[in-house]
C-alpha positions as CSV (number, residue, x, y, z in Angstrom):
1,M,-0.3,-8.8,3.5
2,P,0.3,-5.1,4.4
3,H,2.5,-4.1,7.3
4,S,2.6,-0.7,9.0
5,H,5.6,1.6,9.3
6,S,5.7,5.0,10.9
7,G,1.9,5.4,10.7
8,V,1.8,4.6,7.0
9,L,0.9,1.2,5.7
10,H,3.9,-0.5,3.9
11,E,2.2,-2.8,1.4
12,I,4.0,-6.1,0.8
13,T,3.2,-6.8,-2.8
14,P,2.6,-10.2,-4.4
15,I,5.7,-9.9,-6.6
16,V,8.0,-12.7,-5.2
17,E,10.7,-15.0,-6.4
18,S,11.0,-14.9,-10.2
19,N,7.8,-12.8,-10.8
20,I,8.3,-9.2,-11.9
21,V,4.7,-8.1,-12.7
22,Y,1.4,-8.1,-10.8
23,I,-1.9,-7.1,-12.4
24,V,-5.3,-6.8,-10.9
25,D,-8.4,-5.5,-12.7
26,R,-11.2,-4.7,-10.2
27,K,-14.5,-2.9,-9.8
28,H,-15.0,-0.7,-6.8
29,K,-17.9,0.3,-4.7
30,V,-15.7,1.8,-2.0
31,F,-12.2,3.4,-1.8
32,D,-10.9,2.4,1.6
33,F,-7.3,1.2,1.3
34,P,-5.3,3.3,3.7
35,I,-2.4,5.6,2.7
36,H,0.6,3.4,1.9
37,T,3.9,2.8,0.2
38,H,5.5,-0.1,-1.5
39,E,9.0,-1.0,-2.9
40,V,7.9,-1.8,-6.4
41,C,6.8,0.6,-9.2
42,E,3.1,1.0,-9.8
43,L,0.9,2.2,-12.7
44,N,-2.6,2.8,-11.5
45,F,-5.6,3.4,-13.8
46,I,-9.0,4.4,-12.5
47,E,-12.1,5.2,-14.5
48,H,-15.7,6.2,-13.6
49,A,-14.6,7.5,-10.3
50,S,-15.2,11.3,-10.5
51,G,-14.9,12.8,-7.0
52,V,-12.3,10.5,-5.6
53,R,-9.5,12.3,-3.9
54,R,-6.0,11.3,-4.9
55,I,-3.1,12.0,-2.5
56,V,0.5,11.4,-3.7
57,G,3.0,12.9,-1.3
58,D,1.9,16.5,-0.7
59,S,-0.2,16.6,-3.9
60,V,-3.9,16.5,-3.2
61,E,-6.3,16.5,-6.2
62,T,-9.9,15.4,-6.9
63,I,-9.9,13.2,-10.0
64,D,-12.4,13.2,-12.8
65,D,-13.7,10.1,-14.7
66,L,-10.2,9.1,-16.0
67,D,-7.0,9.0,-13.9
68,L,-3.6,7.4,-14.6
69,V,-0.6,7.7,-12.3
70,L,2.9,6.2,-12.3
71,I,4.8,5.9,-9.1
72,N,8.5,4.9,-8.9
73,N,9.5,5.5,-5.3
74,G,9.3,3.1,-2.3
75,E,8.9,6.0,0.1
76,L,6.2,8.0,-1.7
77,E,2.9,7.8,0.3
78,H,-0.2,7.6,-1.8
79,I,-3.9,6.9,-1.5
80,W,-7.2,7.2,-3.5
81,E,-10.0,8.2,-1.0
82,K,-13.7,8.1,-1.6
83,H,-14.1,11.9,-0.8
84,E,-17.0,13.1,-3.0
85,Y,-17.3,9.9,-5.1
86,Q,-21.0,8.8,-5.1
87,G,-20.9,6.0,-7.8
88,R,-20.9,2.3,-7.5
89,A,-19.1,1.1,-10.7
90,A,-15.6,2.5,-10.6
91,R,-12.9,0.4,-12.2
92,E,-9.3,0.2,-11.2
93,V,-6.5,-1.5,-13.0
94,T,-3.3,-1.8,-10.9
95,I,0.0,-2.9,-12.5
96,Q,2.9,-3.3,-10.1
97,F,6.3,-4.2,-11.5
98,D,9.8,-4.7,-10.4
99,I,11.8,-3.6,-13.4
100,H,14.9,-1.4,-13.0
101,F,15.3,0.5,-16.2
102,E,18.4,2.3,-15.0
103,E,20.3,-0.9,-14.1
104,D,19.3,-3.8,-16.2
105,S,21.6,-4.6,-19.1
106,L,18.8,-4.6,-21.7
107,F,17.0,-1.5,-20.5
108,V,20.1,0.8,-20.6
109,A,20.0,0.5,-24.4
110,A,19.0,3.6,-26.4
111,P,15.5,2.5,-27.4
112,F,14.5,2.6,-23.7
113,K,15.8,6.1,-23.0
114,S,12.4,7.8,-23.0
115,I,11.1,5.2,-20.5
116,R,14.1,5.7,-18.3
117,D,13.6,9.5,-18.3
118,M,9.9,9.0,-17.5
119,M,10.6,6.6,-14.6
120,L,13.0,9.2,-13.1
121,K,10.2,11.8,-13.2
122,A,7.9,9.2,-11.6
123,R,9.9,9.4,-8.4
124,R,7.5,12.3,-7.5
125,G,4.5,10.5,-9.0
126,L,3.4,11.2,-12.5
127,A,-0.2,12.0,-13.7
128,F,-1.0,11.6,-17.4
129,S,-3.2,13.7,-19.6
130,R,-6.5,12.5,-21.1
131,E,-4.9,12.3,-24.5
132,A,-2.1,10.0,-23.1
133,I,-4.7,7.8,-21.4
134,H,-6.8,7.5,-24.5
135,K,-3.6,6.4,-26.4
136,V,-3.0,3.5,-24.1
137,Y,-6.6,2.8,-23.0
138,H,-7.0,-0.3,-25.2
139,L,-3.9,-1.8,-23.7
140,L,-4.9,-1.0,-20.1
141,D,-8.4,-2.4,-20.8
142,S,-7.1,-5.8,-21.9
143,I,-3.9,-6.4,-19.9
144,G,-5.9,-8.1,-17.1
145,D,-7.0,-10.7,-19.6
146,V,-3.5,-11.7,-20.8
147,T,-2.5,-15.2,-19.7
148,D,1.0,-15.4,-21.1
149,G,3.7,-13.7,-19.0
150,F,5.8,-12.6,-22.0
151,Y,2.8,-10.9,-23.6
152,A,1.8,-9.3,-20.4
153,I,5.3,-7.8,-19.9
154,S,5.3,-6.8,-23.6
155,S,2.0,-5.0,-23.1
156,L,3.3,-3.2,-20.1
157,L,6.4,-2.0,-22.0
158,N,4.2,-0.9,-24.8
159,I,2.1,1.2,-22.3
160,L,5.2,2.7,-20.7
161,Y,6.7,3.5,-24.1
162,E,3.6,5.2,-25.4
163,L,3.2,7.2,-22.2
164,S,6.9,8.3,-22.3
165,K,6.3,10.0,-25.6
166,F,3.9,12.5,-24.0
167,S,5.6,15.7,-22.7
168,D,2.6,16.9,-20.7
169,S,2.7,14.5,-17.8
170,R,2.7,16.2,-14.5
171,E,4.9,15.5,-11.5
172,L,2.7,15.4,-8.4
173,A,4.7,15.5,-5.2
174,S,6.8,18.7,-4.8
175,K,10.6,18.7,-4.8
176,E,10.5,20.0,-1.3
177,Y,8.4,17.0,-0.2
178,L,10.9,14.5,-1.5
179,R,13.8,16.6,-0.2
180,D,15.8,16.2,-3.4
181,E,18.1,18.9,-2.3
182,V,19.4,18.7,1.3
183,T,19.2,22.0,3.1
184,E,19.5,23.1,6.7
185,D,15.7,23.4,6.9
186,N,15.2,19.9,5.5
187,E,17.7,18.4,8.0
188,K,15.9,20.2,10.8
189,L,12.5,18.9,9.6
190,E,13.9,15.4,9.3
191,L,15.1,15.5,12.9
192,I,11.7,16.7,14.1
193,K,9.8,14.2,12.0
194,D,12.0,11.3,13.1
195,Y,11.3,12.3,16.7
196,I,7.5,12.5,16.1
197,H,7.4,9.2,14.2
198,N,9.2,7.5,17.1
199,H,6.9,9.0,19.8
200,Y,3.5,9.9,18.1
201,R,1.7,7.3,20.2
202,E,2.9,9.0,23.3
203,E,2.1,12.5,24.5
204,I,4.2,15.0,22.6
205,T,4.0,18.6,23.8
206,L,4.7,21.8,21.8
207,P,7.3,23.0,24.4
208,E,9.1,19.7,24.3
209,I,9.3,19.4,20.5
210,S,10.3,23.1,20.3
211,R,13.2,22.5,22.6
212,I,14.4,19.5,20.6
213,S,14.2,21.6,17.4
214,G,16.1,24.5,19.0
215,M,13.3,27.0,18.2
216,S,10.9,29.0,20.2
217,I,7.3,27.7,20.4
218,S,6.0,30.4,18.0
219,S,8.9,29.9,15.5
220,F,8.5,26.1,15.6
221,G,4.7,26.4,15.0
222,R,5.3,28.6,11.9
223,F,8.2,26.4,10.6
224,F,6.3,23.2,11.0
225,K,3.1,24.4,9.4
226,Q,5.1,25.9,6.5
227,Q,7.1,22.7,5.9
228,T,4.3,20.1,6.3
229,G,1.1,22.0,5.7
230,R,-0.2,20.8,9.1
231,T,0.0,22.0,12.7
232,L,1.9,19.7,15.1
233,S,-1.5,18.5,16.5
234,E,-2.9,17.8,13.0
235,Y,0.3,15.9,12.0
236,I,0.2,13.7,15.2
237,I,-3.5,12.9,14.6
238,Y,-2.7,12.0,11.0
239,L,-0.1,9.5,12.1
240,R,-2.2,8.1,14.9
241,L,-5.2,7.6,12.6
242,N,-3.0,5.9,10.0
243,Y,-1.6,3.6,12.7
244,A,-5.2,2.8,13.9
245,T,-6.2,2.1,10.3
246,S,-3.4,-0.4,9.8
247,R,-4.3,-2.1,13.1
248,L,-8.0,-2.4,12.0
249,I,-6.8,-4.2,8.9
250,D,-3.9,-6.2,10.2
251,S,-5.2,-7.3,13.6
252,S,-8.3,-8.6,15.4
253,D,-7.6,-6.3,18.3
254,S,-10.7,-4.6,19.8
255,I,-11.4,-1.1,18.7
256,S,-10.9,0.1,22.3
257,D,-7.4,-1.5,22.4
258,I,-6.5,0.1,19.0
259,C,-7.7,3.5,20.2
260,F,-5.4,3.5,23.2
261,A,-2.5,1.8,21.4
262,S,-2.7,4.5,18.7
263,G,-2.1,7.2,21.3
264,F,-5.7,8.4,21.8
265,N,-6.9,8.5,25.4
266,N,-10.6,8.9,24.8
267,M,-12.9,6.6,22.7
268,S,-15.4,9.2,21.8
269,H,-12.7,11.6,20.6
270,F,-11.1,8.8,18.6
271,N,-14.4,7.8,17.0
272,R,-15.2,11.4,16.1
273,L,-11.8,12.1,14.6
274,F,-11.9,8.8,12.7
275,K,-15.3,9.5,11.2
276,R,-14.3,13.0,10.3
277,N,-11.2,11.8,8.4
278,K,-12.5,8.5,7.0
279,G,-16.2,9.1,6.6
280,C,-17.2,6.2,8.8
281,S,-16.7,4.7,12.2
282,P,-13.7,2.4,13.0
283,S,-16.0,-0.6,13.2
284,Q,-17.6,0.3,9.9
285,F,-14.2,0.7,8.3
286,R,-13.1,-2.7,9.5
287,E,-16.3,-4.3,8.2
288,T,-16.1,-2.5,4.9
289,Y,-12.4,-3.5,4.4
290,R,-13.2,-7.2,5.1
291,T,-16.1,-7.0,2.7
292,R,-13.8,-5.4,0.1
293,Q,-11.3,-8.2,0.5
294,K,-14.0,-10.8,-0.1
295,Y,-15.3,-8.7,-3.0
296,D,-11.8,-8.5,-4.6
297,E,-11.4,-12.2,-4.4
298,G,-13.7,-12.5,-7.4
299,F,-11.4,-10.5,-9.6
300,P,-8.6,-11.9,-11.7
301,V,-5.1,-11.3,-10.2
302,K,-2.1,-12.2,-12.3
303,T,1.6,-12.5,-11.5
304,F,4.2,-13.1,-14.1
């Protein structure tokens, strides 16, 4: 079951105890799972979903009829949103796996070097070309039918190896987003974001946050927009809506209680912002998500 953390859903995956791979092959009528993170690696394949918006870190793209992304970062937020998708028969194959290619004694061997290199790039999220997808399509298409754990993991390794041979995969999140290199600006942004994440459900004023950051109001506004792509107000709304989304999923609290617990002080304002961002009202979202859960129950889920 998912749990929320700092306004983003932290998904608790079904990989437990001695299992290292989780596979689900599902058909979609809706894309409504909130923005989330998870500790394990994920290879996510989607077809027949032109118009869906994929967000990985600070990368925002509208996908076409084939999309394949590899993520190897427990802190990298990602989501596939309905956006302009009008279809009813999208297919999603999600493979989550807990394999550490840089640590395990077998995977440090030379034959796995190209996979290790690819997994390092996947810390920023990695999108694959159509040619690469076509190369592994038959394996993605059938992996959900595999019933033997050894063959499922063998099939996953085959997919990863074939993908690692393509040099045209694209890193999605920017280096700046992941703060690979610590700079004074990044440290300042971290201080600001830590404060916001601890207080976003309370009232945060521009003078207050500017004082904490040691900048004038106008300097802070420019700095924050440049670093995050959002104004302070937009960023706080983003966190509050993600918190509200997680409460709609994780709790049976009333929508009114969720509205005020998320930091909004006006129901009509909350409903308007929610609909603008999610394309439906909070009650419709909760109902659709529960329908989706029941809908997904009919699809095979495998753990090995």
